[in-house]
Kinemage of the C-alpha trace (Angstrom):
@kinemage 1
@onewidth
@group {chain A} dominant
@subgroup {mainchain}
@vectorlist {calphas} color= white
{ca unk a 1} P -11.344 135.171 18.899
{ca unk a 2} L -13.489 134.973 22.056
{ca unk a 3} L -10.549 133.989 24.251
{ca unk a 4} L -8.196 136.466 22.580
{ca unk a 5} L -10.629 139.341 23.149
{ca unk a 6} L -11.052 138.438 26.801
{ca unk a 7} L -7.327 137.997 27.471
{ca unk a 8} L -6.380 141.250 25.768
{ca unk a 9} L -8.942 143.257 27.740
{ca unk a 10} L -8.240 141.780 31.151
{ca unk a 11} L -4.456 141.508 30.848
{ca unk a 12} L -4.281 145.272 30.498
{ca unk a 13} L -5.454 145.747 34.057
{ca unk a 14} L -4.442 142.736 36.138
{ca unk a 15} L -1.741 140.225 36.921
{ca unk a 16} L -1.284 137.031 34.964
{ca unk a 17} L -3.127 134.685 37.358
{ca unk a 18} L -6.131 136.979 37.696
{ca unk a 19} L -6.079 137.670 33.951
{ca unk a 20} L -6.157 133.967 33.153
{ca unk a 21} L -9.210 133.360 35.339
{ca unk a 22} L -11.011 136.519 34.155
{ca unk a 23} L -10.355 135.641 30.514
{ca unk a 24} L -11.773 132.158 31.031
{ca unk a 25} L -14.764 133.595 32.903
{ca unk a 26} L -15.562 136.112 30.159
{ca unk a 27} L -15.067 133.575 27.380
{ca unk a 28} L -17.693 131.322 28.982
{ca unk a 29} L -20.176 134.206 28.814
{ca unk a 30} L -19.827 135.037 25.132
{ca unk a 31} L -22.929 134.597 22.968
{ca unk a 32} L -22.657 133.566 19.296
{ca unk a 33} L -21.663 136.530 17.147
{ca unk a 34} L -23.501 137.898 14.109
{ca unk a 35} L -22.044 138.688 10.695
{ca unk a 36} L -23.342 141.977 9.274
{ca unk a 37} L -21.895 141.545 5.801
{ca unk a 38} L -20.211 144.967 5.677
{ca unk a 39} L -17.056 144.173 7.635
{ca unk a 40} L -14.892 145.072 4.630
{ca unk a 41} L -15.229 148.776 5.552
{ca unk a 42} L -12.981 148.046 8.540
{ca unk a 43} L -10.099 146.709 6.438
{ca unk a 44} L -6.978 148.682 7.285
{ca unk a 45} L -8.651 150.565 10.140
{ca unk a 46} L -6.565 150.002 13.315
{ca unk a 47} L -8.952 151.672 15.792
{ca unk a 48} L -12.005 153.889 16.147
{ca unk a 49} L -9.872 157.040 16.081
{ca unk a 50} L -8.772 156.217 12.549
{ca unk a 51} L -12.300 155.909 11.148
{ca unk a 52} L -13.039 158.712 8.731
{ca unk a 53} L -16.343 160.411 9.517
{ca unk a 54} L -16.641 158.863 12.978
{ca unk a 55} L -17.972 155.501 14.102
{ca unk a 56} L -21.559 154.203 14.097
{ca unk a 57} L -22.904 151.446 16.358
{ca unk a 58} L -26.481 150.132 16.180
{ca unk a 59} L -28.029 148.811 19.401
{ca unk a 60} L -31.217 146.766 19.081
{ca unk a 61} L -33.501 145.790 21.948
{ca unk a 62} L -35.418 142.603 21.134
{ca unk a 63} L -38.735 141.752 22.793
{ca unk a 64} L -38.045 138.026 22.491
{ca unk a 65} L -38.962 136.121 25.656
{ca unk a 66} L -36.765 133.132 24.794
{ca unk a 67} L -34.378 132.396 27.656
{ca unk a 68} L -35.882 135.141 29.845
{ca unk a 69} L -37.877 132.947 32.225
{ca unk a 70} L -41.562 133.571 32.985
{ca unk a 71} L -41.180 137.147 34.284
{ca unk a 72} L -42.277 138.631 30.950
{ca unk a 73} L -44.817 136.025 29.891
{ca unk a 74} L -44.682 132.483 28.580
{ca unk a 75} L -41.730 132.331 26.148
{ca unk a 76} L -43.545 129.724 24.070
{ca unk a 77} L -46.834 131.629 23.828
{ca unk a 78} L -46.005 135.333 24.010
{ca unk a 79} L -42.577 135.628 22.421
{ca unk a 80} L -41.750 137.616 19.312
{ca unk a 81} L -38.579 138.733 17.580
{ca unk a 82} L -39.257 142.438 17.188
{ca unk a 83} L -36.666 145.204 17.456
{ca unk a 84} L -38.837 147.370 19.704
{ca unk a 85} L -35.793 149.505 20.519
{ca unk a 86} L -33.514 150.629 17.702
{ca unk a 87} L -30.802 153.176 18.560
{ca unk a 88} L -27.760 154.416 16.693
{ca unk a 89} L -24.689 155.641 18.590
{ca unk a 90} L -22.483 157.973 16.525
{ca unk a 91} L -19.081 158.998 17.922
{ca unk a 92} L -17.436 161.841 16.041
{ca unk a 93} L -14.068 161.289 14.397
{ca unk a 94} L -12.312 163.624 16.852
{ca unk a 95} L -14.318 162.174 19.813
{ca unk a 96} L -15.468 165.692 20.770
{ca unk a 97} L -19.164 164.857 20.455
{ca unk a 98} L -21.589 161.964 20.130
{ca unk a 99} L -25.221 161.424 19.151
{ca unk a 100} L -27.668 158.694 20.142
{ca unk a 101} L -30.576 158.520 17.683
{ca unk a 102} L -33.726 156.610 18.696
{ca unk a 103} L -36.115 155.373 16.018
{ca unk a 104} L -39.819 154.955 16.927
{ca unk a 105} L -40.788 151.297 16.746
{ca unk a 106} L -43.809 152.124 14.516
{ca unk a 107} L -41.812 154.207 12.006
{ca unk a 108} L -42.448 153.161 8.409
{ca unk a 109} L -39.317 152.310 6.421
{ca unk a 110} L -38.276 150.690 3.179
{ca unk a 111} L -36.202 147.545 3.676
{ca unk a 112} L -33.546 146.782 1.041
{ca unk a 113} L -32.711 143.272 -0.096
{ca unk a 114} L -30.798 141.580 2.726
{ca unk a 115} L -28.468 138.604 2.830
{ca unk a 116} L -29.699 135.451 4.514
{ca unk a 117} L -26.710 134.167 6.539
{ca unk a 118} L -28.196 130.658 6.474
{ca unk a 119} L -28.772 130.624 2.715
{ca unk a 120} L -26.688 133.164 0.728
{ca unk a 121} L -28.289 131.972 -2.505
{ca unk a 122} L -31.752 133.119 -1.386
{ca unk a 123} L -31.607 136.698 -0.029
{ca unk a 124} L -34.484 138.268 1.862
{ca unk a 125} L -36.697 140.306 -0.451
{ca unk a 126} L -37.184 144.070 -0.407
{ca unk a 127} L -40.077 145.481 1.610
{ca unk a 128} L -41.755 148.869 1.353
{ca unk a 129} L -43.523 150.919 4.001
{ca unk a 130} L -43.239 148.442 6.875
{ca unk a 131} L -42.769 149.201 10.565
{ca unk a 132} L -39.103 149.255 11.520
{ca unk a 133} L -39.693 146.944 14.493
{ca unk a 134} L -40.623 144.105 12.130
{ca unk a 135} L -37.242 144.064 10.362
{ca unk a 136} L -35.421 141.943 12.970
{ca unk a 137} L -37.877 139.082 12.490
{ca unk a 138} L -37.765 139.546 8.700
{ca unk a 139} L -34.024 139.370 8.153
{ca unk a 140} L -32.094 139.469 11.420
{ca unk a 141} L -29.707 142.058 12.829
{ca unk a 142} L -27.821 142.474 9.551
{ca unk a 143} L -31.056 143.479 7.842
{ca unk a 144} L -31.875 146.027 10.568
{ca unk a 145} L -28.411 147.509 10.086
{ca unk a 146} L -28.849 147.693 6.309
{ca unk a 147} L -32.277 149.320 6.686
{ca unk a 148} L -30.980 152.029 9.036
{ca unk a 149} L -27.988 152.605 6.756
{ca unk a 150} L -30.422 153.084 3.887
{ca unk a 151} L -32.535 155.534 5.920
{ca unk a 152} L -29.627 157.662 7.170
{ca unk a 153} L -27.081 157.425 4.378
{ca unk a 154} L -24.270 156.273 6.690
{ca unk a 155} L -22.269 153.070 7.189
{ca unk a 156} L -22.796 151.060 10.394
{ca unk a 157} L -20.010 148.499 10.926
{ca unk a 158} L -20.861 147.627 14.563
{ca unk a 159} L -24.075 146.317 16.121
{ca unk a 160} L -25.532 144.281 18.962
{ca unk a 161} L -28.837 142.790 20.166
{ca unk a 162} L -29.902 142.780 23.807
{ca unk a 163} L -32.921 141.104 25.458
{ca unk a 164} L -34.868 142.038 28.572
{ca unk a 165} L -32.610 140.499 31.222
{ca unk a 166} L -29.549 141.874 29.467
{ca unk a 167} L -30.768 145.408 30.134
{ca unk a 168} L -31.408 144.510 33.760
{ca unk a 169} L -27.925 142.998 34.111
{ca unk a 170} L -26.186 145.975 32.520
{ca unk a 171} L -27.961 148.433 34.830
{ca unk a 172} L -26.828 146.400 37.834
{ca unk a 173} L -23.251 146.320 36.540
{ca unk a 174} L -23.009 150.121 36.673
{ca unk a 175} L -24.446 150.248 40.190
{ca unk a 176} L -27.869 151.601 39.267
{ca unk a 177} L -28.973 154.834 37.619
{ca unk a 178} L -30.635 157.845 39.280
{ca unk a 179} L -33.751 159.047 37.462
{ca unk a 180} L -35.938 162.063 38.137
{ca unk a 181} L -39.735 161.654 38.069
{ca unk a 182} L -41.736 164.886 37.786
{ca unk a 183} L -45.209 163.360 38.283
{ca unk a 184} L -46.079 159.868 39.572
{ca unk a 185} L -45.672 156.986 37.103
{ca unk a 186} L -48.388 154.336 37.308
{ca unk a 187} L -48.276 151.519 34.770
{ca unk a 188} L -50.035 148.220 35.436
{ca unk a 189} L -48.658 146.674 32.236
{ca unk a 190} L -45.032 146.767 33.392
{ca unk a 191} L -45.703 146.972 37.128
{ca unk a 192} L -44.024 150.360 37.334
{ca unk a 193} L -45.255 152.586 40.181
{ca unk a 194} L -42.929 155.448 41.100
{ca unk a 195} L -43.860 158.545 43.120
{ca unk a 196} L -42.477 161.922 42.124
{ca unk a 197} L -38.849 162.384 43.129
{ca unk a 198} L -35.464 160.834 42.395
{ca unk a 199} L -35.053 157.049 42.283
{ca unk a 200} L -31.997 154.822 41.885
{ca unk a 201} L -33.021 152.045 39.529
{ca unk a 202} L -31.225 148.834 38.666
{ca unk a 203} L -32.086 145.324 37.556
{ca unk a 204} L -35.706 144.603 36.639
{ca unk a 205} L -36.846 147.978 38.036
{ca unk a 206} L -34.586 149.768 35.540
{ca unk a 207} L -35.796 147.543 32.710
{ca unk a 208} L -39.464 148.206 33.479
{ca unk a 209} L -38.795 151.941 33.673
{ca unk a 210} L -37.343 151.758 30.167
{ca unk a 211} L -40.269 149.646 28.936
{ca unk a 212} L -43.092 151.738 30.414
{ca unk a 213} L -45.269 153.497 27.872
{ca unk a 214} L -48.691 153.812 29.470
{ca unk a 215} L -47.184 155.484 32.550
{ca unk a 216} L -45.423 158.423 30.874
{ca unk a 217} L -46.234 161.407 28.663
{ca unk a 218} L -49.145 160.821 26.295
{ca unk a 219} L -48.875 157.045 26.631
{ca unk a 220} L -47.301 156.585 23.198
{ca unk a 221} L -44.084 154.970 22.035
{ca unk a 222} L -42.779 158.496 21.386
{ca unk a 223} L -43.227 159.285 25.079
{ca unk a 224} L -41.382 156.072 25.952
{ca unk a 225} L -38.395 157.243 23.885
{ca unk a 226} L -38.276 160.520 25.842
{ca unk a 227} L -38.423 158.492 29.045
{ca unk a 228} L -35.543 156.307 27.855
{ca unk a 229} L -33.517 159.440 27.143
{ca unk a 230} L -34.015 160.534 30.757
{ca unk a 231} L -32.455 157.228 31.832
{ca unk a 232} L -29.657 157.188 29.238
{ca unk a 233} L -28.563 160.767 29.904
{ca unk a 234} L -28.331 159.961 33.617
{ca unk a 235} L -26.389 156.796 32.747
{ca unk a 236} L -23.889 158.882 30.750
{ca unk a 237} L -23.430 161.233 33.712
{ca unk a 238} L -22.988 158.249 36.034
{ca unk a 239} L -20.338 156.633 33.836
{ca unk a 240} L -18.284 159.821 33.736
{ca unk a 241} L -18.793 161.021 37.306
{ca unk a 242} L -17.785 157.828 39.096
{ca unk a 243} L -14.915 156.991 36.770
{ca unk a 244} L -16.492 153.768 35.513
{ca unk a 245} L -14.854 153.972 32.093
{ca unk a 246} L -11.461 154.119 33.778
{ca unk a 247} L -12.136 151.531 36.501
{ca unk a 248} L -10.970 148.002 35.542
{ca unk a 249} L -13.240 146.267 38.059
{ca unk a 250} L -16.372 148.106 36.907
{ca unk a 251} L -15.454 147.638 33.262
{ca unk a 252} L -15.052 143.918 33.899
{ca unk a 253} L -18.547 143.745 35.414
{ca unk a 254} L -20.026 145.605 32.460
{ca unk a 255} L -18.131 143.438 29.980
{ca unk a 256} L -19.345 140.246 31.671
{ca unk a 257} L -22.957 141.451 31.683
{ca unk a 258} L -22.744 142.529 28.045
{ca unk a 259} L -21.107 139.331 26.805
{ca unk a 260} L -23.565 137.158 28.708
{ca unk a 261} L -26.675 138.976 27.528
{ca unk a 262} L -25.901 140.460 24.122
{ca unk a 263} L -25.271 139.087 20.672
{ca unk a 264} L -22.568 141.255 19.112
{ca unk a 265} L -21.458 141.650 15.539
{ca unk a 266} L -18.196 139.965 14.571
{ca unk a 267} L -16.628 143.423 14.306
{ca unk a 268} L -17.223 144.146 18.009
{ca unk a 269} L -15.319 141.054 19.119
{ca unk a 270} L -12.025 142.707 18.178
{ca unk a 271} L -10.547 143.729 21.579
{ca unk a 272} L -8.603 146.657 20.107
{ca unk a 273} L -11.770 148.196 18.730
{ca unk a 274} L -13.717 147.597 21.945
{ca unk a 275} L -11.052 149.386 23.970
{ca unk a 276} L -10.949 152.241 21.448
{ca unk a 277} L -14.708 152.764 21.710
{ca unk a 278} L -14.585 152.957 25.507
{ca unk a 279} L -11.678 155.402 25.394
{ca unk a 280} L -13.413 157.526 22.750
{ca unk a 281} L -16.364 158.212 25.053
{ca unk a 282} L -14.469 158.546 28.329
{ca unk a 283} L -13.847 162.295 28.141
{ca unk a 284} L -16.546 163.472 25.719
{ca unk a 285} L -18.194 166.660 26.997
{ca unk a 286} L -21.649 165.801 28.388
{ca unk a 287} L -23.017 168.943 26.729
{ca unk a 288} L -21.978 167.436 23.407
{ca unk a 289} L -23.606 164.042 23.854
{ca unk a 290} L -27.034 164.435 22.226
{ca unk a 291} L -29.981 162.052 22.570
{ca unk a 292} L -32.156 162.567 19.495
{ca unk a 293} L -35.626 161.245 18.742
{ca unk a 294} L -35.801 160.695 14.987
{ca unk a 295} L -38.496 163.135 13.785
{ca unk a 296} L -41.745 161.536 12.655
{ca unk a 297} L -45.439 162.335 12.320
{ca unk a 298} L -48.511 160.095 12.434
{ca unk a 299} L -49.761 158.850 9.086
{ca unk a 300} L -53.418 159.128 8.091
{ca unk a 301} L -55.481 156.868 10.278
{ca unk a 302} L -52.790 156.625 12.954
{ca unk a 303} L -51.186 153.367 13.987
{ca unk a 304} L -47.840 154.254 12.442
{ca unk a 305} L -45.500 157.207 11.977
{ca unk a 306} L -43.381 158.312 9.038
{ca unk a 307} L -40.206 160.445 8.959
{ca unk a 308} L -40.822 164.166 8.451
{ca unk a 309} L -38.756 166.502 6.289
{ca unk a 310} L -36.793 167.431 9.430
{ca unk a 311} L -35.242 163.962 9.370
{ca unk a 312} L -32.854 165.277 6.726
{ca unk a 313} L -31.277 167.563 9.336
{ca unk a 314} L -30.465 164.528 11.482
{ca unk a 315} L -29.186 162.633 8.448
{ca unk a 316} L -26.978 165.566 7.437
{ca unk a 317} L -25.454 165.828 10.923
{ca unk a 318} L -24.580 162.133 10.931
{ca unk a 319} L -23.274 162.101 7.361
{ca unk a 320} L -21.047 165.123 8.002
{ca unk a 321} L -19.964 164.178 11.540
{ca unk a 322} L -21.506 167.340 13.042
{ca unk a 323} L -22.664 168.017 16.609
{ca unk a 324} L -26.269 169.184 16.968
{ca unk a 325} L -28.234 171.756 18.946
{ca unk a 326} L -31.903 171.495 19.950
{ca unk a 327} L -34.636 174.096 19.567
{ca unk a 328} L -36.114 174.849 22.999
{ca unk a 329} L -39.640 174.607 21.537
{ca unk a 330} L -39.111 170.872 20.979
{ca unk a 331} L -39.455 170.267 24.721
{ca unk a 332} L -43.065 171.474 24.682
{ca unk a 333} L -44.470 168.483 22.781
{ca unk a 334} L -46.987 166.159 24.436
{ca unk a 335} L -44.560 163.267 24.636
{ca unk a 336} L -41.449 165.150 25.803
{ca unk a 337} L -39.895 164.638 29.224
{ca unk a 338} L -40.317 167.330 31.876
{ca unk a 339} L -37.793 169.919 32.981
{ca unk a 340} L -36.090 169.437 36.327
{ca unk a 341} L -37.821 171.879 38.739
{ca unk a 342} L -34.624 172.132 40.803
{ca unk a 343} L -32.310 172.858 37.894
{ca unk a 344} L -30.540 176.208 37.683
{ca unk a 345} L -30.390 177.626 34.200
{ca unk a 346} L -26.759 178.067 33.077
{ca unk a 347} L -25.660 181.504 31.847
{ca unk a 348} L -25.965 182.012 28.122
{ca unk a 349} L -22.710 181.415 26.292
{ca unk a 350} L -21.419 184.138 24.003
{ca unk a 351} L -19.101 182.931 21.217
{ca unk a 352} L -15.664 184.467 21.582
{ca unk a 353} L -15.741 185.788 18.023
{ca unk a 354} L -18.971 187.677 18.801
{ca unk a 355} L -17.420 189.720 21.619
{ca unk a 356} L -16.102 193.047 20.255
{ca unk a 357} L -12.667 194.215 21.328
{ca unk a 358} L -12.716 197.716 22.829
{ca unk a 359} L -11.558 200.333 20.360
{ca unk a 360} L -11.603 197.912 17.442
{ca unk a 361} L -13.955 198.618 14.554
{ca unk a 362} L -15.894 195.718 13.115
{ca unk a 363} L -14.492 194.741 9.733
{ca unk a 364} L -17.039 194.904 6.895
{ca unk a 365} L -18.089 191.593 5.451
{ca unk a 366} L -16.486 190.643 2.157
{ca unk a 367} L -19.364 189.840 -0.220
{ca unk a 368} L -17.006 187.768 -2.360
{ca unk a 369} L -15.811 185.591 0.519
{ca unk a 370} L -17.322 182.095 0.725
{ca unk a 371} L -19.728 181.383 3.561
{ca unk a 372} L -18.039 179.673 6.537
{ca unk a 373} L -18.597 175.937 6.748
{ca unk a 374} L -21.261 174.819 9.202
{ca unk a 375} L -19.820 173.439 12.435
{ca unk a 376} L -23.084 172.635 14.207
{ca unk a 377} L -26.378 171.291 12.872
{ca unk a 378} L -29.269 173.271 14.384
{ca unk a 379} L -32.234 170.906 14.580
{ca unk a 380} L -35.787 172.150 13.827
{ca unk a 381} L -38.401 172.513 16.555
{ca unk a 382} L -40.027 169.143 15.804
{ca unk a 383} L -36.839 167.220 16.635
{ca unk a 384} L -37.072 166.340 20.324
{ca unk a 385} L -34.211 165.286 22.557
{ca unk a 386} L -31.719 166.414 25.157
{ca unk a 387} L -28.037 166.431 25.984
{ca unk a 388} L -26.394 164.197 28.567
{ca unk a 389} L -25.663 167.283 30.667
{ca unk a 390} L -29.371 168.049 31.091
{ca unk a 391} L -31.172 166.511 34.054
{ca unk a 392} L -34.704 166.095 32.763
{ca unk a 393} L -37.528 164.249 34.489
{ca unk a 394} L -40.011 161.610 33.427
{ca unk a 395} L -43.404 163.148 32.694
{ca unk a 396} L -45.388 160.643 34.737
{ca unk a 397} L -48.937 159.545 33.984
{ca unk a 398} L -51.302 158.070 36.565
{ca unk a 399} L -53.994 155.442 36.085
{ca unk a 400} L -56.644 158.164 36.174
{ca unk a 401} L -55.108 159.733 33.059
{ca unk a 402} L -55.042 156.492 31.076
């Protein structure tokens, strides 16, 4: 399967000799795959475009130091297996919109019974009210997937785990990402010191920008998520503006970095599906790619957060394959990113159906007619986030503020 996936991808864009070498090169990079246990939902589905209700992919960032050298601490003394980053990518069925939902690492969740791939006769037990970032160490990637499925009410047939150096490698593969910093970022914990302005980040610098918590917003994990959305929205703009998703050489570099540094689910090793996913996102309107922070509030005593009632709006959008809109008030929270001071506000859009035609009387509403079906999920004011089209800036935090 590893060799077949590599050959199929590379042969599409190169001659036979180059394809043979590239396939061999990629196959040497592949990490062991992970079985999620829900692959049966893909039976009879030829590609992403044929998936009813859109496609869901879970991306997990592990804080494990194993195999990462000494740059992030002694792997034998300081390592863990926590999913400190848990994000869901949803691509709509018609590929017109997409959502990236980030879950706070300290969010309390219920964990359903999960299969143990090493011992199917002894499944992992249910857990109640535990932090979501502990689920990876409890039951592996499949258990994280099952927990998020349980929280959202959707099916997630694709997933992958990436470690520190994998993030660094992927950022280098795309040629770096430009990020805007509104106020200086100073974080001794990650070694991140950035003056206000625009910076092109790649490699370890990009990784530490994504990891910084003390240097942004209110210093919380919620602020870190907003900071990550600044980076990811810029990454989305970069991928579309420089034609990366249509450039075989750049795609090869990204594929090599991903295969070398990520553990993917069995379902993502199907080359047809991988190509379909890339094509599905290639032309999606940046205004319709939403980065959403799953809405939570601190529990009594602090130290953890729990989903608020507004989480149902996010769940509904995902379950019904709907695009979302943000309430402007959400950007005023203490942990939100900052607006770009150089941005020019776009003119307000007026729906075509709301523009009266001269000389035409407005037809009275029919009280017996059913209400039109919702086409967009308007998120409440406590659901923070941004679209990929928005250039927002990191709300930096200096050492004096910490």
